[in-house]
C-alpha positions, 0 to 999 in steps of 0.5 A, a space after each residue: 247414760 244419764 249423769 246424776 249427782 249424789 251427795 254424801 255425807 262426809 263419813 260416808 263418802 269416806 267410808 266408801 273411799 276405804 271399801 272400793 278397790 283402789 284401781 276402780 273409781 268412786 262412780 264405778 264402785 257406787 254404780 257396782 254397789 246399786 247393780 248388785 242390790 238391785 239383782 239381790 232384790 230381784 233374786 229375793 223377789 223371785 225366791 219368794 214367788 217361787 217359795 209361795 208357788 210350791 205353797 200352793 202347787 203340790 206337784 211342784 212342791 213333791 217334784 222339787 222334794 224329788 229333785 232336792 233328794 237325788 243323789 248328785 253328789 254320787 258318780 253314775 252307776 256304771 252301765 252293763 255292756 
């Protein structure tokens, strides 16, 4: 892992220290925040790409509409023996 020093102004440094769990290091907490933001941005990009796909591909949009309207919360009907 590459070591990097990031300078923070005192106000931001204090805010991060107050937010992080006591048992976690400042470095570990900031690393976790950056990783979480990276994942959030990737998921947001994927959602935007899929929305664009749905706008261009009517068959996919229809299949998604059918999936979303499925009564997945209902108990399945019992089979007759």
